[in-house]
C-alpha distance (Angstrom), angle and dihedral (degrees) to the residues before:
residue distance angle dihedral
X1 . . .
X2 3.76 . .
X3 3.84 120.3 .
X4 3.76 137.9 179.8
X5 3.74 112.6 -135.2
X6 3.77 133.0 172.5
X7 3.77 136.9 174.8
X8 3.77 119.9 -143.4
X9 3.77 112.4 -154.9
X10 3.79 121.0 173.3
X11 3.80 132.6 179.2
X12 3.80 106.6 -147.1
X13 3.79 121.1 -164.4
X14 3.90 109.7 -87.0
X15 3.84 92.7 -112.5
X16 3.79 93.6 58.6
X17 3.86 116.1 105.7
X18 3.79 99.3 -139.6
X19 3.80 96.5 168.7
X20 3.80 89.7 123.5
X21 3.87 93.5 52.4
X22 3.76 132.8 52.5
X23 3.81 113.4 -127.5
X24 3.81 89.4 -147.3
X25 3.79 125.8 33.4
X26 3.80 133.4 164.1
X27 3.86 126.6 -153.8
X28 3.76 132.6 -172.9
X29 3.87 125.6 -161.3
X30 3.73 114.0 -170.7
X31 3.78 120.7 -142.9
X32 3.87 107.3 -141.0
X33 3.76 96.4 -174.2
X34 3.80 124.3 119.5
X35 3.85 112.2 -124.7
X36 3.79 90.1 -143.3
X37 3.84 87.5 64.9
X38 3.75 101.9 54.6
X39 3.81 99.8 -176.0
X40 3.78 92.4 51.6
X41 3.85 92.7 42.5
X42 3.86 93.0 51.7
X43 3.82 90.7 44.7
X44 3.83 89.1 55.4
X45 3.79 91.4 43.6
X46 3.81 90.6 50.5
X47 3.82 91.6 49.0
X48 3.86 91.2 49.4
X49 3.82 91.9 50.7
X50 3.79 92.7 46.5
X51 3.79 90.7 51.0
X52 3.84 90.5 48.1
X53 3.80 90.4 48.5
X54 3.84 92.6 50.8
X55 3.80 94.1 47.8
X56 3.84 96.2 46.5
X57 3.82 89.0 45.7
X58 3.76 90.9 52.9
X59 3.77 93.2 48.4
X60 3.79 93.1 47.4
X61 3.76 90.6 49.2
X62 3.84 90.4 54.4
X63 3.79 89.5 50.9
X64 3.76 92.6 46.8
X65 3.82 91.2 52.0
X66 3.74 92.5 47.8
X67 3.80 95.2 49.0
X68 3.81 90.2 36.0
X69 3.83 91.0 59.7
X70 3.83 90.0 53.3
X71 3.76 93.5 47.0
X72 3.84 90.0 48.6
X73 3.82 90.1 50.9
X74 3.84 89.9 50.1
X75 3.77 92.8 48.3
X76 3.70 93.0 48.0
X77 3.81 90.2 48.2
X78 3.78 90.7 52.8
X79 3.73 93.8 48.7
X80 3.84 89.4 50.1
X81 3.87 90.4 51.6
X82 3.82 91.6 49.4
X83 3.78 91.6 50.9
X84 3.76 90.3 49.8
X85 3.80 92.6 50.0
X86 3.83 91.2 48.5
X87 3.85 89.3 50.6
X88 3.78 91.4 49.4
X89 3.84 91.2 49.7
X90 3.84 89.8 51.7
X91 3.78 92.1 48.4
X92 3.80 94.0 43.3
């Protein structure tokens, strides 16, 4: 039996709390089609690939949102520091 499998492995920044997400995950998607019936086989293969694409997309989106929140916080913190420094220079 043919199957589509993939392993997602990410290396998040050390300050990211990834307790909700696994940094490494493997999925398998069986293809139940019979190769002697090409239409059915390719329909099953297409369905397995679509399912794999959707699941990996969802997982990557969750990682992007998690890391993006941290990056946004860092960016906002840097902008705040720059504003404070500019205010101090004007006052000084």
